[in-house]
Rosetta silent file (secondary structure, phi, psi, omega in degrees, C-alpha in Angstrom):
SEQUENCE: MMQADAAFVEVTAKGDKAALEKLLDSDFTWITAAGEVEKKAQVLKAVPKRAITSAESPESKAFTYGALGDVQVNVGRAHALRVWVNRSGSWKALVYQEVMSRETPPTFTPGAGKDCENPCKALAFTPKDDTERAIAAAYMKLETVAHARNSAGFGSLVGDEFAAASSNSDTLQTKRSRMAEFDRAKDGGLAPTPLLSARMFVFGDAALMLSEHTPDRGNPLHVTRIWVKRAGSWVEVASYQTAVTLSASAK
SCORE:     score description
SCORE:     0.000 S_00000001
   1 L     0.000  -42.861  175.253  -15.386   12.323   29.249 S_00000001
   2 H   -56.035  -39.185 -179.405  -18.765   13.191   30.734 S_00000001
   3 H   -68.644  -38.826 -179.146  -17.530   16.558   31.973 S_00000001
   4 H   -67.065  -40.082 -176.262  -16.180   17.334   28.419 S_00000001
   5 H   -65.206  -45.363  177.538  -19.542   16.176   26.951 S_00000001
   6 H   -60.728  -39.593  178.862  -21.556   18.392   29.199 S_00000001
   7 H   -66.932  -38.039  174.732  -19.270   21.319   28.358 S_00000001
   8 H   -54.833  -51.439  178.052  -19.801   20.514   24.649 S_00000001
   9 H   -56.842  -42.459 -177.972  -23.547   20.702   25.054 S_00000001
  10 H   -68.134  -48.869 -175.088  -23.346   23.940   26.855 S_00000001
  11 H   -76.390  -28.178  172.569  -20.986   25.820   24.573 S_00000001
  12 H   -71.447  -30.363  176.493  -22.699   24.683   21.392 S_00000001
  13 H   -70.115  -32.633  175.461  -25.914   25.835   22.729 S_00000001
  14 H   -84.648  -17.659 -175.388  -24.371   29.275   23.438 S_00000001
  15 L    68.092   36.205  179.053  -22.451   29.305   20.203 S_00000001
  16 L   -84.924  101.946 -172.012  -19.212   29.970   22.148 S_00000001
  17 H   -71.511  -42.597  179.663  -16.579   29.439   19.554 S_00000001
  18 H   -66.313  -35.407  175.440  -13.553   30.000   21.801 S_00000001
  19 H   -72.393  -37.459 -177.086  -14.714   27.500   24.379 S_00000001
  20 H   -66.688  -38.988 -174.856  -15.775   25.023   21.703 S_00000001
  21 H   -58.166  -36.219 -179.807  -12.324   25.185   19.991 S_00000001
  22 H   -66.423  -23.406 -175.691  -10.765   23.752   23.220 S_00000001
  23 H   -94.868  -10.526 -173.248  -13.088   20.745   23.092 S_00000001
  24 E   -95.690  136.890  169.407  -12.599   19.753   19.491 S_00000001
  25 E   -72.113  152.958 -179.762  -10.056   17.267   18.131 S_00000001
  26 E   -63.983  -22.073  175.529   -8.123   18.393   15.026 S_00000001
  27 E   -92.699   15.706 -172.500   -9.995   15.644   13.109 S_00000001
  28 E   -61.579  139.420  177.840  -13.440   16.660   14.380 S_00000001
  29 E  -130.501  133.007  177.739  -16.419   16.164   12.067 S_00000001
  30 E  -114.514  125.353 -178.322  -20.004   17.491   12.534 S_00000001
  31 E  -116.800  118.958  178.265  -22.693   15.680   10.549 S_00000001
  32 L   -82.009  168.965  179.635  -26.176   17.351   10.693 S_00000001
  33 L   -61.342  -18.773  179.007  -29.507   15.645   10.510 S_00000001
  34 L   -88.877   -9.225 -179.181  -29.657   16.817    6.855 S_00000001
  35 L    95.379    3.421  177.992  -26.416   15.079    5.985 S_00000001
  36 L   -75.903  140.744 -175.421  -24.261   18.228    5.850 S_00000001
  37 E  -119.872  116.342  178.259  -20.677   17.522    6.814 S_00000001
  38 E  -119.949  135.513  178.670  -18.544   20.207    8.456 S_00000001
  39 E   -88.778  179.063 -171.783  -14.948   20.013    9.674 S_00000001
  40 H   -57.519  -46.070  178.495  -13.549   21.774   12.682 S_00000001
  41 H   -57.019  -40.578  178.994  -12.629   25.066   10.859 S_00000001
  42 H   -71.479  -37.677  178.076  -16.153   25.338    9.399 S_00000001
  43 H   -64.259  -40.250 -179.805  -17.851   24.657   12.685 S_00000001
  44 H   -72.685  -16.347  171.288  -15.767   27.319   14.433 S_00000001
  45 H   -73.597  -40.178 -175.364  -16.777   29.905   11.826 S_00000001
  46 L  -152.468  104.600 -173.123  -20.482   29.374   12.520 S_00000001
  47 L   -69.318  127.274 -178.302  -21.468   26.845   15.171 S_00000001
  48 L   -72.545  151.163  173.108  -24.457   24.761   13.769 S_00000001
  49 L   -73.639  128.857  179.255  -27.712   24.411   15.665 S_00000001
  50 L   -76.631  148.943  177.840  -28.063   20.988   17.302 S_00000001
  51 L   -64.268  -44.342 -171.958  -31.203   18.930   16.487 S_00000001
  52 L  -103.135  103.516 -176.222  -31.679   18.072   20.174 S_00000001
  53 L  -124.120    6.397 -176.960  -31.982   21.289   22.157 S_00000001
  54 L   -64.587  140.742 -177.092  -34.626   20.228   24.728 S_00000001
  55 L   -89.148   -2.647  175.695  -33.760   21.157   28.330 S_00000001
  56 L   -68.263  162.590  179.230  -35.738   18.013   29.361 S_00000001
  57 L   -78.291  101.731 -179.919  -33.882   14.884   30.456 S_00000001
  58 L   -81.177  164.999  175.419  -33.424   12.935   27.124 S_00000001
  59 E   -70.146  130.804  179.347  -32.672    9.224   27.024 S_00000001
  60 E  -148.315  152.788  177.251  -28.881    8.955   26.925 S_00000001
  61 E  -140.057  147.282 -179.764  -26.185    6.306   27.263 S_00000001
  62 E  -134.071  144.450  178.947  -22.410    6.657   27.523 S_00000001
  63 E  -140.812  144.265  174.563  -19.615    4.051   26.865 S_00000001
  64 E  -126.096  137.837  178.229  -15.860    4.190   27.096 S_00000001
  65 E  -130.547   78.656 -173.473  -13.486    1.819   25.406 S_00000001
  66 L    65.785 -118.795 -178.004  -10.051    2.868   26.578 S_00000001
  67 L   -79.480   -9.912 -175.697   -9.091    5.994   24.744 S_00000001
  68 E  -116.679  142.078  179.040  -12.265    6.125   22.671 S_00000001
  69 E  -151.777  169.412  179.060  -15.836    6.777   24.035 S_00000001
  70 E  -154.358  154.810  177.919  -19.232    7.912   22.921 S_00000001
  71 E  -125.722  129.577 -179.630  -22.429    9.400   24.234 S_00000001
  72 E  -113.446  121.961 -172.793  -25.804    8.565   22.652 S_00000001
  73 E  -123.778  130.830  179.369  -28.773   10.812   23.092 S_00000001
  74 E  -125.953  129.044  172.437  -32.394   10.124   21.950 S_00000001
  75 E  -135.334  103.731 -179.385  -35.358   12.431   22.059 S_00000001
  76 L    64.398 -125.227  176.596  -38.331   11.215   20.018 S_00000001
  77 L   -83.789   -9.796 -178.145  -37.175   10.818   16.432 S_00000001
  78 E   -91.742  133.429 -176.587  -33.963   12.695   17.019 S_00000001
  79 E  -133.931  140.839  178.283  -30.811   10.849   17.770 S_00000001
  80 E  -132.302  139.993  171.286  -27.245   12.253   18.433 S_00000001
  81 E  -118.305  120.643  173.924  -23.906   10.492   18.620 S_00000001
  82 E  -118.410  116.223 -178.821  -20.929   12.247   20.179 S_00000001
  83 E   -97.035  129.531 -176.803  -17.636   10.411   19.837 S_00000001
  84 E  -122.519  145.565  175.269  -14.829   11.316   22.128 S_00000001
  85 E  -126.639  141.005  178.372  -11.086   10.517   22.091 S_00000001
  86 E  -100.746  107.331  175.169   -8.637   10.882   24.924 S_00000001
  87 E  -111.699  121.761  178.122   -5.351   12.329   23.761 S_00000001
  88 L    55.365   40.123  176.274   -2.616   13.032   26.343 S_00000001
  89 L    84.254    1.853  178.195   -5.169   12.877   29.158 S_00000001
  90 E  -123.043  129.805  177.605   -7.753   15.222   27.629 S_00000001
  91 E   -77.071  127.323 -177.569  -11.006   14.241   26.105 S_00000001
  92 E  -131.369  140.179 -178.723  -11.662   15.810   22.726 S_00000001
  93 E   -70.077  130.763 -176.077  -14.749   15.576   20.514 S_00000001
  94 E  -109.029  -38.408 -178.730  -13.997   13.596   17.365 S_00000001
  95 E  -144.154  130.495  164.595  -17.463   13.227   15.813 S_00000001
  96 E  -117.800  123.551 -179.251  -20.862   14.784   16.403 S_00000001
  97 E  -133.395  138.213 -178.716  -23.669   13.208   14.291 S_00000001
  98 E  -115.160  142.771  173.919  -27.364   13.692   14.190 S_00000001
  99 E  -132.549  135.939  177.468  -29.875   11.263   12.782 S_00000001
 100 E  -115.505  116.078  176.223  -33.638   11.971   12.402 S_00000001
 101 L   -70.621  158.783  176.696  -35.641    8.758   12.164 S_00000001
 102 L   -62.993  151.075  172.578  -38.567    8.360    9.862 S_00000001
 103 L   -71.851  -29.918 -171.104  -42.083    9.201   11.073 S_00000001
 104 L  -131.398  154.998  175.125  -43.516    6.081    9.545 S_00000001
 105 L   -51.408  144.645 -179.462  -42.188    2.533    8.789 S_00000001
 106 L   -72.794  147.707  174.246  -40.113    2.465    5.497 S_00000001
 107 L   -88.912  -20.991  176.038  -41.779    1.240    2.318 S_00000001
 108 L  -153.199  158.989  179.880  -38.463    0.104    0.911 S_00000001
 109 L  -119.813  118.281  174.287  -34.870   -0.254    2.176 S_00000001
 110 L   -61.474  138.449 -169.256  -31.972    1.185    0.220 S_00000001
 111 L  -146.958 -160.489 -179.825  -29.392   -1.555   -0.079 S_00000001
 112 L  -106.006    9.948  178.672  -26.534   -3.139   -1.984 S_00000001
 113 L    87.725  175.584 -175.794  -28.692   -4.992   -4.560 S_00000001
 114 L   -59.417  -45.645 -174.234  -29.397   -8.632   -4.942 S_00000001
 115 L   -91.731  -13.630 -178.349  -25.798   -9.853   -4.961 S_00000001
 116 L    49.493   50.543 -179.505  -24.190   -7.409   -2.495 S_00000001
 117 H   -62.876  -50.578  170.385  -20.934   -7.366   -4.312 S_00000001
 118 H  -113.374  116.659   23.845  -20.005   -4.228   -2.338 S_00000001
 119 H  -108.864    9.799 -172.632  -19.517   -4.295    0.645 S_00000001
 120 H   -71.691  -41.126 -172.585  -20.115   -8.046    1.169 S_00000001
 121 H  -113.421  -14.809  176.991  -17.358   -9.320   -1.249 S_00000001
 122 L  -156.838  154.006 -171.881  -15.201   -6.378   -1.985 S_00000001
 123 L  -127.415  140.738  170.837  -14.555   -2.873   -0.463 S_00000001
 124 L   -89.892   63.737  179.211  -13.536    0.535   -1.989 S_00000001
 125 L  -156.200  134.386  177.148  -11.086    0.885    0.882 S_00000001
 126 L  -108.209  105.248 -178.177   -7.422    0.171    1.278 S_00000001
 127 L   -61.302  145.917 -179.967   -6.399   -0.679    4.884 S_00000001
 128 L   -89.546  -20.231 -179.680   -3.144    0.874    6.081 S_00000001
 129 L  -157.796 -175.424 -175.370   -2.137   -1.916    8.430 S_00000001
 130 H   -61.803  -37.482 -176.980   -3.084   -5.251    9.917 S_00000001
 131 H   -64.902  -48.403  178.800   -5.541   -3.738   12.379 S_00000001
 132 H   -61.157  -35.500  173.752   -7.423   -1.949    9.698 S_00000001
 133 H   -61.963  -38.533  174.042   -7.466   -5.097    7.623 S_00000001
 134 H   -61.721  -44.009 -178.044   -8.964   -6.950   10.546 S_00000001
 135 H   -66.496  -44.324 -179.606  -11.657   -4.354   11.012 S_00000001
 136 H   -62.500  -35.518  175.892  -12.450   -4.283    7.313 S_00000001
 137 H   -63.444  -44.334 -176.088  -12.693   -8.088    7.321 S_00000001
 138 H   -71.752  -38.471  172.787  -15.110   -8.004   10.255 S_00000001
 139 H   -53.903  -49.865 -179.762  -17.121   -5.236    8.515 S_00000001
 140 H   -65.718  -35.389  177.161  -17.517   -7.304    5.326 S_00000001
 141 H   -68.080  -42.331  176.809  -18.491  -10.354    7.353 S_00000001
 142 H   -59.735  -49.009 -178.559  -21.065   -8.347    9.271 S_00000001
 143 H   -60.943  -33.398 -179.269  -22.549   -6.914    6.070 S_00000001
 144 H   -70.349  -43.807  175.269  -22.655  -10.440    4.546 S_00000001
 145 H   -65.726  -32.300  178.444  -24.622  -11.885    7.393 S_00000001
 146 H   -68.431  -42.216 -177.800  -26.928   -8.845    7.480 S_00000001
 147 H   -67.976  -28.942 -179.677  -27.612   -9.196    3.791 S_00000001
 148 L   -85.846   -6.526 -176.451  -28.396  -12.929    4.389 S_00000001
 149 L    58.451   43.175 -178.189  -30.594  -11.914    7.422 S_00000001
 150 L   -92.820   98.311 -177.343  -28.540  -14.418    9.462 S_00000001
 151 H   -63.427  -39.162  179.033  -29.469  -13.443   13.077 S_00000001
 152 H   -70.977  -38.688  175.892  -27.040  -15.754   14.796 S_00000001
 153 H   -59.552  -41.842 -178.411  -24.178  -14.676   12.614 S_00000001
 154 H   -66.200  -42.740 -176.857  -25.119  -11.047   13.227 S_00000001
 155 H   -64.231  -24.664  177.233  -25.249  -11.560   16.949 S_00000001
 156 H   -79.107  -12.044 -174.910  -21.645  -12.843   17.009 S_00000001
 157 L  -115.745   11.144  175.499  -20.401   -9.788   15.319 S_00000001
 158 E  -131.517  155.134  177.288  -21.927   -7.006   17.300 S_00000001
 159 E   -78.513  161.452 -177.859  -21.651   -6.104   21.004 S_00000001
 160 E   -63.255  -25.721  179.947  -24.499   -6.496   23.474 S_00000001
 161 E   -86.706    3.545 -176.928  -24.696   -2.614   23.691 S_00000001
 162 E   -44.388  135.445  176.683  -25.091   -2.349   19.905 S_00000001
 163 E  -141.507  143.718 -179.136  -27.282    0.541   18.753 S_00000001
 164 E  -137.369  123.799  173.921  -28.171    1.621   15.273 S_00000001
 165 E  -119.968  137.517 -177.792  -29.940    4.773   14.092 S_00000001
 166 E  -144.407  143.317  174.117  -30.745    5.455   10.526 S_00000001
 167 L   -62.104  -20.787 -179.422  -32.571    8.116    8.506 S_00000001
 168 L   -91.862    4.096 -174.615  -34.154    5.228    6.618 S_00000001
 169 L  -126.709  153.684 -179.795  -35.686    3.597    9.659 S_00000001
 170 L  -104.895    5.354 -177.086  -38.397    4.625   12.089 S_00000001
 171 L  -130.090  135.538  172.859  -36.854    2.629   14.935 S_00000001
 172 L   -75.486  117.340 -172.646  -33.701    2.973   17.030 S_00000001
 173 E   -86.504  146.162  175.031  -32.318   -0.578   16.643 S_00000001
 174 E  -120.549  174.178  173.406  -30.697   -2.674   19.299 S_00000001
 175 H   -53.159  -48.851 -178.885  -28.869   -6.052   19.062 S_00000001
 176 H   -62.090  -53.271 -178.183  -32.043   -7.857   20.087 S_00000001
 177 H   -64.629  -36.451 -178.345  -34.447   -5.968   17.775 S_00000001
 178 H   -68.247  -38.489  177.366  -32.143   -6.323   14.746 S_00000001
 179 H   -66.076  -35.245 -174.559  -31.880  -10.137   15.334 S_00000001
 180 H   -73.958  -34.898  177.089  -35.658  -10.373   15.716 S_00000001
 181 H   -65.680  -36.667  176.319  -36.082   -8.504   12.362 S_00000001
 182 H   -61.441  -36.842  179.102  -33.737  -10.947   10.656 S_00000001
 183 H   -67.052  -28.303  178.531  -35.768  -13.841   12.109 S_00000001
 184 L   -95.868   12.105  178.384  -38.844  -12.276   10.503 S_00000001
 185 L    57.752   40.516  175.801  -36.970  -11.818    7.236 S_00000001
 186 L  -120.194  161.123  175.145  -37.188   -7.959    7.463 S_00000001
 187 L  -107.151  -31.280  179.326  -34.671   -5.188    7.133 S_00000001
 188 L    64.128   29.808 -179.841  -36.602   -2.345    8.844 S_00000001
 189 L    96.065  -18.803  176.817  -34.866    0.293    6.821 S_00000001
 190 L  -107.895  133.966  179.796  -31.303   -0.854    7.446 S_00000001
 191 L  -161.975  158.586  174.869  -29.399   -2.985    5.032 S_00000001
 192 L   -59.312  143.063  179.086  -25.813   -3.208    3.651 S_00000001
 193 L  -128.761  146.344 -178.881  -25.040   -0.346    1.235 S_00000001
 194 L   -57.375  131.589 -174.227  -22.277   -0.049   -1.317 S_00000001
 195 E   -86.108  126.889  175.250  -19.190    1.647    0.321 S_00000001
 196 E   -87.521  -48.167 -179.606  -17.927    4.702   -1.512 S_00000001
 197 E  -158.141  162.838  177.715  -15.033    5.630    0.812 S_00000001
 198 E  -155.485  152.180  172.362  -13.992    5.127    4.373 S_00000001
 199 E  -129.850  139.279  178.122  -11.567    6.431    7.049 S_00000001
 200 E  -119.656  139.832  171.466  -10.474    4.573   10.222 S_00000001
 201 E  -119.938  110.323 -174.785   -9.127    5.949   13.395 S_00000001
 202 E  -102.945  130.853  177.480   -7.709    3.208   15.675 S_00000001
 203 E  -126.461   82.729  177.332   -7.049    3.648   19.496 S_00000001
 204 L    70.544 -119.223 -179.743   -5.780    0.400   20.845 S_00000001
 205 L   -94.966   17.355  173.460   -8.650   -2.059   21.039 S_00000001
 206 E  -135.162  149.033 -177.082  -11.219    0.453   19.789 S_00000001
 207 E  -144.872  144.990  176.316  -11.738    2.063   16.439 S_00000001
 208 E  -107.166  133.057  176.991  -13.880    4.720   14.712 S_00000001
 209 E  -125.681  116.940  174.641  -14.899    4.173   11.055 S_00000001
 210 E  -102.585  126.021 -177.291  -16.330    7.043    9.014 S_00000001
 211 E  -143.846  156.733 -177.862  -17.725    6.039    5.704 S_00000001
 212 E  -116.642  135.707 -175.813  -19.732    7.365    2.756 S_00000001
 213 E  -134.534  152.448  176.387  -22.189    5.095    0.937 S_00000001
 214 L  -123.886   87.713 -170.647  -24.226    5.062   -2.224 S_00000001
 215 L   -69.242  166.670 -178.512  -27.245    2.634   -1.945 S_00000001
 216 L   -64.767  -16.250  178.720  -28.976    1.114   -4.967 S_00000001
 217 L  -161.883  154.856 -176.114  -31.843    3.583   -4.306 S_00000001
 218 L    89.129 -175.618 -174.893  -32.561    6.431   -1.980 S_00000001
 219 L   -86.578  154.451  172.865  -30.075    9.134   -0.779 S_00000001
 220 L   -50.881  154.115  179.423  -26.389    8.808   -0.102 S_00000001
 221 E  -124.507  144.298  168.843  -25.425    8.027    3.475 S_00000001
 222 E  -106.755  125.160 -178.249  -22.825    9.251    5.972 S_00000001
 223 E  -128.398  137.586  175.893  -22.192    6.474    8.510 S_00000001
 224 E  -117.553  122.168 -178.876  -20.243    6.414   11.742 S_00000001
 225 E  -126.660  143.509  173.356  -19.376    3.054   13.279 S_00000001
 226 E  -112.520  128.585  177.732  -17.538    2.089   16.448 S_00000001
 227 E  -117.647  146.258  176.278  -15.693   -1.106   16.678 S_00000001
 228 E  -129.856  139.556  174.646  -14.191   -2.783   19.734 S_00000001
 229 E   -91.444  121.760 -179.148  -11.869   -5.811   19.940 S_00000001
 230 E  -131.827  132.321  177.715  -13.147   -8.448   22.292 S_00000001
 231 L    52.231   34.070  176.021  -11.724  -11.955   22.841 S_00000001
 232 L    88.318   -4.614 -179.541   -9.503  -11.358   19.824 S_00000001
 233 E  -121.113  145.365  179.830  -12.302  -10.312   17.469 S_00000001
 234 E   -84.741  124.791  178.006  -13.569   -7.027   16.261 S_00000001
 235 E  -120.637  152.253  179.951  -17.309   -6.339   16.966 S_00000001
 236 E   -94.107  134.903 -177.520  -19.412   -3.347   16.018 S_00000001
 237 E  -116.172  -13.252  179.052  -21.006   -1.534   18.948 S_00000001
 238 E  -158.069  142.763  179.204  -22.619    1.467   17.213 S_00000001
 239 E  -146.235  109.476  178.230  -23.844    2.480   13.706 S_00000001
 240 E  -113.407  123.862 -172.157  -25.343    5.875   12.972 S_00000001
 241 E  -122.755  116.895 -179.405  -26.496    6.457    9.441 S_00000001
 242 E  -116.394  124.637 -178.727  -27.566    9.875    8.189 S_00000001
 243 E   -82.205  143.647  176.834  -29.056   10.221    4.729 S_00000001
 244 L   -80.344  114.636  179.104  -28.066   13.247    2.625 S_00000001
 245 L   -75.246  165.128  178.218  -31.063   15.377    1.741 S_00000001
 246 H   -61.185  -35.415 -179.966  -31.351   17.179   -1.547 S_00000001
 247 H   -68.493  -40.374  178.765  -30.874   20.596    0.096 S_00000001
 248 H   -67.294  -39.770  177.380  -27.708   19.372    1.828 S_00000001
 249 H   -67.428  -27.756 -179.301  -26.199   17.880   -1.324 S_00000001
 250 H   -68.397  -25.359  176.566  -26.953   21.066   -3.269 S_00000001
 251 L   -83.294    0.000    0.000  -24.541   22.843   -0.911 S_00000001
């Protein structure tokens, strides 16, 4: 996976479409820091410029969960998530997503409103099978405890490696920092937001969830989540949330 990831970084920097095509899964999605969404065919017509182009050694982490894996890169306020899937022994890029954190702490947090009907009590999503139903149930439970700022409940529903980046926050969140915010009765720019639509890709005991959200205020969000089944329960290990800017939505 790391060899494929290094190749992805190199060929996207060069704009090498032929080499890039070999690295992309048929379901590949590119989400820019402005919230523009491009599928594989669009990316191969004109390779977008990546937000993180520094040649310096950025902070990065990599995780593999069977056939699904991800690489997380952070440079200052810029964050990138690259999700990989192993199909027939070959790693292919499934998602590339950028998030640009706020320069200053948020003055308000876009959310699901006082009652959190959606996504805490109901979802605009129809699971295809029992696995998707189990992940959807875990997602609703996670959003319910987050809405209640229940740090202990939250801690039981995310992995120790949990990371969350959001256009609405000035901080890259970890499991520990998120629980500390809940203990201080704060949201820090991240909160449950109404779900507009979602797609799931399940690979054994790991799953990718791509979703669109319309918060009660602020801009729409594109969210990528990674779920892993541990000890019989699904836990979230990554959540990257990119707000759609006016310029991106106009396109």
